[in-house]
C-alpha positions as a Markdown table, in Angstrom:
| # | Residue | x | y | z |
|---|---|---|---|---|
| 1 | Met | 94.3 | 67.1 | 106.9 |
| 2 | Ala | 98.1 | 67.1 | 107.2 |
| 3 | His | 100.1 | 64.0 | 108.0 |
| 4 | Ala | 103.3 | 63.2 | 109.9 |
| 5 | Ile | 105.4 | 60.3 | 111.0 |
| 6 | Val | 105.7 | 59.6 | 114.7 |
| 7 | Tyr | 106.8 | 57.0 | 117.2 |
| 8 | Thr | 105.6 | 56.3 | 120.7 |
| 9 | Glu | 108.2 | 53.9 | 121.8 |
| 10 | Phe | 111.9 | 53.2 | 121.1 |
| 11 | Gly | 112.6 | 50.3 | 118.8 |
| 12 | Gly | 113.1 | 49.2 | 115.2 |
| 13 | Pro | 111.8 | 50.9 | 112.1 |
| 14 | Asp | 108.3 | 49.4 | 112.6 |
| 15 | Val | 107.7 | 51.8 | 115.5 |
| 16 | Leu | 107.2 | 54.6 | 113.0 |
| 17 | His | 103.6 | 55.3 | 112.1 |
| 18 | Leu | 101.8 | 57.8 | 109.8 |
| 19 | Ile | 99.2 | 59.9 | 111.6 |
| 20 | Asp | 96.8 | 62.8 | 110.9 |
| 21 | Ile | 97.9 | 66.1 | 112.4 |
| 22 | Pro | 96.1 | 69.5 | 112.5 |
| 23 | Asp | 96.6 | 71.8 | 109.6 |
| 24 | Val | 99.5 | 74.0 | 110.2 |
| 25 | Ser | 99.4 | 77.8 | 110.7 |
| 26 | Pro | 102.5 | 79.9 | 111.2 |
| 27 | Gly | 103.0 | 82.0 | 114.3 |
| 28 | Ala | 104.9 | 85.3 | 114.4 |
| 29 | Gly | 108.3 | 84.9 | 112.8 |
| 30 | Glu | 107.4 | 81.6 | 111.3 |
| 31 | Val | 106.9 | 80.2 | 107.8 |
| 32 | Ala | 104.4 | 77.4 | 106.9 |
| 33 | Ile | 105.8 | 75.0 | 104.3 |
| 34 | Arg | 104.3 | 72.2 | 102.2 |
| 35 | Val | 107.1 | 69.6 | 102.4 |
| 36 | Glu | 108.2 | 68.2 | 99.0 |
| 37 | Ala | 111.2 | 66.3 | 100.3 |
| 38 | Ala | 112.5 | 65.5 | 103.8 |
| 39 | Gly | 116.1 | 64.3 | 104.4 |
| 40 | Val | 116.6 | 61.0 | 106.3 |
| 41 | Asn | 119.7 | 61.3 | 108.5 |
| 42 | Pro | 121.4 | 58.5 | 110.5 |
| 43 | Ile | 120.7 | 60.5 | 113.7 |
| 44 | Asp | 117.0 | 60.0 | 113.1 |
| 45 | Ala | 117.4 | 56.2 | 113.3 |
| 46 | Lys | 119.7 | 56.4 | 116.3 |
| 47 | Leu | 117.1 | 58.5 | 118.2 |
| 48 | Arg | 114.2 | 56.3 | 117.1 |
| 49 | Ser | 116.0 | 53.1 | 118.3 |
| 50 | Gly | 117.2 | 54.6 | 121.6 |
| 51 | Arg | 120.8 | 54.2 | 120.6 |
| 52 | Arg | 121.2 | 58.0 | 121.0 |
| 53 | Ala | 120.0 | 59.1 | 124.4 |
| 54 | Ser | 116.9 | 61.3 | 124.5 |
| 55 | Asp | 114.2 | 62.2 | 126.9 |
| 56 | Pro | 111.5 | 59.7 | 127.8 |
| 57 | Ile | 108.6 | 59.6 | 125.3 |
| 58 | Thr | 105.4 | 60.9 | 126.8 |
| 59 | Thr | 103.6 | 62.0 | 123.6 |
| 60 | Pro | 103.9 | 60.9 | 120.0 |
| 61 | Arg | 107.3 | 62.0 | 118.9 |
| 62 | Arg | 108.1 | 63.4 | 115.5 |
| 63 | Leu | 111.4 | 63.3 | 113.7 |
| 64 | Gly | 113.3 | 64.8 | 110.9 |
| 65 | Ala | 115.3 | 68.1 | 110.7 |
| 66 | Asp | 115.9 | 68.8 | 107.1 |
| 67 | Gly | 113.7 | 69.4 | 104.1 |
| 68 | Ala | 112.5 | 71.5 | 101.2 |
| 69 | Gly | 109.2 | 72.5 | 99.9 |
| 70 | Ile | 106.8 | 75.4 | 99.0 |
| 71 | Val | 105.8 | 78.2 | 101.3 |
| 72 | Thr | 102.1 | 78.2 | 102.0 |
| 73 | Ala | 101.8 | 81.0 | 104.5 |
| 74 | Val | 104.0 | 83.4 | 106.5 |
| 75 | Gly | 103.5 | 84.7 | 110.0 |
| 76 | Asp | 103.6 | 88.2 | 111.3 |
| 77 | Gly | 107.0 | 89.9 | 111.1 |
| 78 | Val | 108.3 | 87.7 | 108.3 |
| 79 | Asp | 110.0 | 89.4 | 105.4 |
| 80 | Gly | 111.6 | 87.9 | 102.4 |
| 81 | Phe | 109.2 | 84.9 | 101.9 |
| 82 | Arg | 105.7 | 84.7 | 100.4 |
| 83 | Pro | 103.3 | 81.8 | 99.4 |
| 84 | Gly | 104.6 | 79.9 | 96.4 |
| 85 | Asp | 108.3 | 80.4 | 97.1 |
| 86 | Ala | 110.5 | 77.2 | 96.8 |
| 87 | Val | 112.7 | 76.9 | 99.9 |
| 88 | Ala | 115.0 | 74.6 | 101.8 |
| 89 | Phe | 115.1 | 74.4 | 105.6 |
| 90 | Ser | 117.1 | 72.9 | 108.4 |
| 91 | Gly | 116.8 | 72.6 | 112.1 |
| 92 | Ala | 113.1 | 71.7 | 112.0 |
| 93 | Ser | 111.3 | 69.6 | 114.5 |
| 94 | Gly | 109.3 | 67.0 | 112.6 |
| 95 | Ala | 110.2 | 67.3 | 108.9 |
| 96 | Tyr | 108.8 | 63.9 | 108.2 |
| 97 | Ala | 105.4 | 65.4 | 107.4 |
| 98 | Thr | 103.3 | 66.8 | 104.6 |
| 99 | Asp | 103.3 | 70.3 | 106.2 |
| 100 | Ile | 105.3 | 72.1 | 108.9 |
| 101 | Thr | 105.9 | 75.5 | 110.5 |
| 102 | Ile | 109.4 | 76.6 | 111.2 |
| 103 | Ala | 111.2 | 79.8 | 112.2 |
| 104 | Ala | 111.9 | 82.0 | 109.2 |
| 105 | Asp | 115.6 | 82.2 | 110.0 |
| 106 | Arg | 115.9 | 78.5 | 109.3 |
| 107 | Val | 114.5 | 78.8 | 105.8 |
| 108 | His | 116.4 | 79.6 | 102.7 |
| 109 | Pro | 115.4 | 80.3 | 99.1 |
| 110 | Leu | 115.8 | 77.3 | 96.8 |
| 111 | Pro | 117.5 | 78.4 | 93.6 |
| 112 | Pro | 115.7 | 77.3 | 90.4 |
| 113 | Ala | 118.6 | 75.0 | 89.5 |
| 114 | Val | 118.4 | 73.1 | 92.7 |
| 115 | Gly | 115.8 | 70.3 | 93.2 |
| 116 | Phe | 113.7 | 69.7 | 96.3 |
| 117 | Ala | 115.6 | 66.4 | 97.0 |
| 118 | Glu | 118.9 | 68.2 | 96.9 |
| 119 | Gly | 117.7 | 71.0 | 99.1 |
| 120 | Ala | 116.4 | 68.4 | 101.6 |
| 121 | Ala | 119.8 | 66.6 | 101.6 |
| 122 | Leu | 121.8 | 69.5 | 103.0 |
| 123 | Gly | 121.0 | 70.4 | 106.6 |
| 124 | Ile | 122.7 | 68.0 | 109.0 |
| 125 | Pro | 125.5 | 66.6 | 106.8 |
| 126 | Ile | 126.4 | 69.9 | 105.2 |
| 127 | Gly | 126.2 | 71.8 | 108.4 |
| 128 | Thr | 128.3 | 69.2 | 110.2 |
| 129 | Ala | 131.0 | 69.2 | 107.5 |
| 130 | Tyr | 131.2 | 72.9 | 107.1 |
| 131 | Gln | 131.3 | 73.7 | 110.9 |
| 132 | Thr | 133.9 | 71.0 | 111.6 |
| 133 | Leu | 136.2 | 72.3 | 108.9 |
| 134 | Arg | 135.8 | 75.9 | 110.2 |
| 135 | Ser | 136.3 | 74.8 | 113.8 |
| 136 | Leu | 139.6 | 73.0 | 112.7 |
| 137 | Asp | 140.6 | 76.0 | 110.6 |
| 138 | Val | 141.2 | 73.9 | 107.5 |
| 139 | Gly | 142.6 | 75.9 | 104.6 |
| 140 | Pro | 145.5 | 76.3 | 102.1 |
| 141 | Gly | 148.5 | 74.2 | 103.0 |
| 142 | Asp | 146.6 | 71.7 | 105.1 |
| 143 | Thr | 146.5 | 68.0 | 104.4 |
| 144 | Leu | 143.2 | 66.6 | 105.7 |
| 145 | Phe | 142.9 | 62.9 | 106.7 |
| 146 | Leu | 139.2 | 62.2 | 106.4 |
| 147 | His | 137.5 | 59.0 | 107.5 |
| 148 | Ala | 134.4 | 57.8 | 105.7 |
| 149 | Gly | 134.8 | 60.0 | 102.7 |
| 150 | Ser | 131.9 | 58.5 | 100.6 |
| 151 | Gly | 129.2 | 59.3 | 103.2 |
| 152 | Ser | 127.1 | 62.4 | 103.1 |
| 153 | Val | 129.2 | 64.3 | 105.6 |
| 154 | Gly | 132.4 | 63.0 | 104.1 |
| 155 | Gln | 131.5 | 64.1 | 100.6 |
| 156 | Ala | 130.6 | 67.6 | 101.8 |
| 157 | Ala | 133.8 | 67.8 | 103.8 |
| 158 | Ile | 135.9 | 66.8 | 100.8 |
| 159 | Gln | 134.3 | 69.5 | 98.6 |
| 160 | Phe | 134.5 | 72.3 | 101.1 |
| 161 | Ala | 138.1 | 71.5 | 102.0 |
| 162 | Val | 139.2 | 71.3 | 98.4 |
| 163 | Leu | 137.5 | 74.6 | 97.6 |
| 164 | Trp | 139.4 | 76.1 | 100.5 |
| 165 | Gly | 142.7 | 74.9 | 99.2 |
| 166 | Ala | 143.4 | 71.8 | 101.3 |
| 167 | Thr | 144.7 | 68.5 | 100.1 |
| 168 | Val | 142.3 | 65.7 | 101.2 |
| 169 | Ile | 143.0 | 62.0 | 101.7 |
| 170 | Ala | 139.8 | 60.1 | 102.4 |
| 171 | Thr | 139.2 | 56.5 | 103.5 |
| 172 | Thr | 136.7 | 54.6 | 101.4 |
| 173 | Ser | 135.9 | 51.1 | 100.0 |
| 174 | Asp | 137.3 | 50.2 | 96.6 |
| 175 | Arg | 133.7 | 50.3 | 95.3 |
| 176 | Arg | 133.3 | 53.9 | 96.3 |
| 177 | Ala | 136.8 | 55.2 | 95.4 |
| 178 | Asp | 135.8 | 56.7 | 92.1 |
| 179 | Arg | 133.2 | 58.9 | 93.8 |
| 180 | Val | 135.7 | 60.1 | 96.4 |
| 181 | Arg | 138.3 | 60.8 | 93.6 |
| 182 | Glu | 135.6 | 62.6 | 91.5 |
| 183 | Leu | 135.1 | 65.1 | 94.4 |
| 184 | Gly | 138.8 | 66.0 | 94.5 |
| 185 | Ala | 140.1 | 63.7 | 97.3 |
| 186 | Ile | 142.8 | 61.0 | 97.2 |
| 187 | Pro | 141.1 | 57.7 | 98.1 |
| 188 | Val | 142.7 | 55.3 | 100.5 |
| 189 | Ala | 141.5 | 51.9 | 101.6 |
| 190 | Tyr | 140.7 | 51.5 | 105.3 |
| 191 | Gly | 141.9 | 48.5 | 107.3 |
| 192 | Asp | 145.2 | 47.3 | 108.6 |
| 193 | Gly | 148.2 | 49.4 | 107.6 |
| 194 | Leu | 146.1 | 52.5 | 107.0 |
| 195 | Ala | 148.6 | 54.9 | 108.6 |
| 196 | Glu | 151.4 | 53.6 | 106.4 |
| 197 | Arg | 149.4 | 54.0 | 103.3 |
| 198 | Val | 148.5 | 57.6 | 104.2 |
| 199 | Arg | 152.2 | 58.4 | 104.9 |
| 200 | Ala | 153.0 | 57.1 | 101.4 |
| 201 | Leu | 150.4 | 59.4 | 99.9 |
| 202 | Ala | 151.3 | 62.4 | 102.0 |
| 203 | Pro | 155.1 | 62.6 | 102.4 |
| 204 | Gln | 154.5 | 66.2 | 103.5 |
| 205 | Gly | 152.6 | 65.0 | 106.5 |
| 206 | Val | 149.0 | 65.2 | 107.7 |
| 207 | Ser | 148.0 | 68.4 | 109.6 |
| 208 | Val | 144.3 | 67.7 | 110.4 |
| 209 | Ala | 142.0 | 64.7 | 110.7 |
| 210 | Ile | 138.2 | 64.2 | 110.9 |
| 211 | Asp | 136.7 | 60.9 | 112.0 |
| 212 | Ala | 133.2 | 60.3 | 110.5 |
| 213 | Ala | 133.5 | 56.6 | 110.8 |
| 214 | Gly | 133.7 | 56.0 | 114.5 |
| 215 | Thr | 136.1 | 53.0 | 114.5 |
| 216 | Asp | 139.0 | 52.5 | 116.8 |
| 217 | Gly | 141.3 | 52.3 | 113.7 |
| 218 | Ala | 140.1 | 55.7 | 112.5 |
| 219 | Ile | 140.9 | 57.4 | 115.7 |
| 220 | Gln | 144.2 | 55.6 | 116.3 |
| 221 | Ser | 145.5 | 56.2 | 112.8 |
| 222 | Ser | 144.5 | 59.9 | 113.2 |
| 223 | Leu | 146.5 | 60.1 | 116.5 |
| 224 | Glu | 149.4 | 58.4 | 114.9 |
| 225 | Leu | 149.5 | 60.9 | 111.9 |
| 226 | Val | 148.5 | 64.2 | 113.3 |
| 227 | Ala | 150.8 | 65.8 | 115.9 |
| 228 | Asp | 148.4 | 68.5 | 117.1 |
| 229 | Lys | 145.5 | 66.7 | 118.9 |
| 230 | Ser | 143.5 | 70.0 | 118.8 |
| 231 | Arg | 143.2 | 69.4 | 115.0 |
| 232 | Ile | 141.7 | 66.0 | 115.3 |
| 233 | Ala | 137.9 | 65.7 | 115.7 |
| 234 | Thr | 135.4 | 62.9 | 115.9 |
| 235 | Leu | 131.8 | 63.3 | 114.7 |
| 236 | Val | 130.8 | 59.8 | 116.0 |
| 237 | Arg | 132.6 | 59.0 | 119.2 |
| 238 | Gly | 131.8 | 62.2 | 121.1 |
| 239 | Lys | 131.6 | 60.6 | 124.5 |
| 240 | Asp | 135.1 | 59.1 | 124.0 |
| 241 | Ala | 136.8 | 62.2 | 122.7 |
| 242 | Ala | 138.1 | 63.6 | 126.0 |
| 243 | Gly | 139.8 | 60.2 | 126.7 |
| 244 | Phe | 141.7 | 60.4 | 123.5 |
| 245 | Gly | 142.5 | 64.1 | 124.0 |
| 246 | Ile | 140.8 | 65.1 | 120.7 |
| 247 | Arg | 137.8 | 67.3 | 119.9 |
| 248 | Ala | 134.2 | 66.3 | 119.2 |
| 249 | Phe | 131.4 | 68.0 | 117.5 |
| 250 | Ser | 128.0 | 66.5 | 118.4 |
| 251 | Gly | 128.2 | 62.7 | 117.9 |
| 252 | Gly | 127.0 | 62.1 | 121.4 |
| 253 | Gly | 129.6 | 64.5 | 122.9 |
| 254 | Pro | 128.8 | 66.0 | 126.3 |
| 255 | Lys | 129.5 | 69.5 | 125.2 |
| 256 | Pro | 126.9 | 71.5 | 123.3 |
| 257 | Leu | 128.0 | 73.4 | 120.2 |
| 258 | Thr | 129.1 | 77.0 | 120.8 |
| 259 | Ala | 127.2 | 80.0 | 119.4 |
| 260 | Arg | 129.9 | 80.4 | 116.8 |
| 261 | Glu | 129.7 | 76.8 | 115.8 |
| 262 | Leu | 125.9 | 77.0 | 115.5 |
| 263 | Ala | 126.3 | 80.1 | 113.3 |
| 264 | Trp | 128.7 | 78.2 | 111.0 |
| 265 | Arg | 126.1 | 75.4 | 110.6 |
| 266 | Ala | 123.4 | 77.9 | 109.7 |
| 267 | Glu | 125.8 | 79.7 | 107.3 |
| 268 | Ser | 126.6 | 76.4 | 105.5 |
| 269 | Ile | 123.1 | 76.0 | 103.9 |
| 270 | Pro | 123.0 | 79.2 | 101.8 |
| 271 | Val | 126.7 | 78.7 | 100.9 |
| 272 | Ala | 125.9 | 75.1 | 99.7 |
| 273 | Leu | 122.8 | 76.2 | 97.8 |
| 274 | Ala | 124.8 | 78.9 | 96.0 |
| 275 | Leu | 127.5 | 76.5 | 95.1 |
| 276 | Leu | 125.0 | 73.9 | 93.9 |
| 277 | Ala | 123.3 | 76.5 | 91.7 |
| 278 | Ala | 126.7 | 77.4 | 90.3 |
| 279 | Gly | 127.6 | 73.8 | 89.5 |
| 280 | Arg | 130.5 | 73.9 | 92.0 |
| 281 | Phe | 129.1 | 71.5 | 94.6 |
| 282 | Ser | 127.5 | 68.0 | 94.3 |
| 283 | Val | 125.0 | 66.1 | 96.3 |
| 284 | Glu | 124.7 | 62.4 | 95.7 |
| 285 | Leu | 121.1 | 61.3 | 96.0 |
| 286 | Gly | 120.0 | 57.8 | 96.9 |
| 287 | Pro | 116.6 | 56.2 | 96.9 |
| 288 | Ser | 113.4 | 58.2 | 97.8 |
| 289 | Tyr | 110.4 | 56.9 | 99.6 |
| 290 | Ala | 106.8 | 57.9 | 100.2 |
| 291 | Leu | 106.1 | 59.4 | 103.6 |
| 292 | Ala | 104.2 | 56.3 | 104.7 |
| 293 | Asp | 107.3 | 54.2 | 103.8 |
| 294 | Ala | 109.5 | 55.9 | 106.4 |
| 295 | Pro | 110.2 | 52.5 | 108.1 |
| 296 | Glu | 111.7 | 51.1 | 104.9 |
| 297 | Ala | 113.7 | 54.3 | 104.5 |
| 298 | His | 115.2 | 53.8 | 108.0 |
| 299 | Arg | 116.0 | 50.2 | 107.2 |
| 300 | Val | 117.9 | 51.3 | 104.1 |
| 301 | Val | 119.8 | 54.0 | 105.9 |
| 302 | Glu | 120.8 | 51.6 | 108.7 |
| 303 | Ser | 121.9 | 48.9 | 106.3 |
| 304 | Gly | 124.1 | 51.4 | 104.4 |
| 305 | Val | 123.2 | 52.9 | 101.0 |
| 306 | Asp | 124.9 | 55.0 | 98.5 |
| 307 | Gly | 123.6 | 58.6 | 98.5 |
| 308 | Lys | 121.2 | 60.6 | 100.5 |
| 309 | Val | 117.8 | 59.0 | 101.3 |
| 310 | Val | 114.8 | 61.3 | 101.2 |
| 311 | Leu | 111.1 | 61.0 | 101.9 |
| 312 | Thr | 108.7 | 62.6 | 99.4 |
| 313 | Pro | 105.4 | 63.5 | 101.1 |
């Protein structure tokens, strides 16, 4: 019997429960996967708590979009995968489970040099960072002002932007400054006087800004430093973006992602896997928890923790 984490009401981490589910069987165009690691993303906790709006709960609701594991079966019409293959996946519905089925186009081969936890850490944060940078056309000659540089999205954005030739200045705490610097960015302390500190670090000016923090200070300093509002984006305050005259990508924004933006998010996973295998990309892993300990994993994510939290069914 397979198992999955579900919730039947909105609330704190204790609403999460482990239940038995039917054994999985892939349909046409699908792959069945034994999950070895599932990524825990902040959006999971927001949905569980009701802080991010979603439909009313009428049946036990599963959660989790990202993971990695071993293919156990393939459905009709699936080429390129066979039982025993190690894979990473994103865009799943219910990755907090021992076994899932998912469309084959959301599954990617996991290189031997990349572990299951690293593969499970990619999906949402990597896709968000990559797509946002592509949407803002970040490249050589740009100076990127990035808020929350030590988070999973921030770390990915730093690495992609640096690889593409941009200079990155990223806000961080003093405790996390070395990690931000190690990835190739210039760390800067957040708080009062932020814009002045960034001006001192970037006399050439700042051409683009990404808010992954969601604070008023992050948005106001971005507006103060970047002349072109179309090159400022928030990933957290989507519902407020129009009022500021800036762009938003998810983060509660009213506009869905475009087909091109969704394609960029999908493209990011094989790109990141190849870079990881080549030693040109880094994923910071945090603590891991057994599937039944998903409530504790959510508590840790909501309290703030270094590195990506994963469940290991």
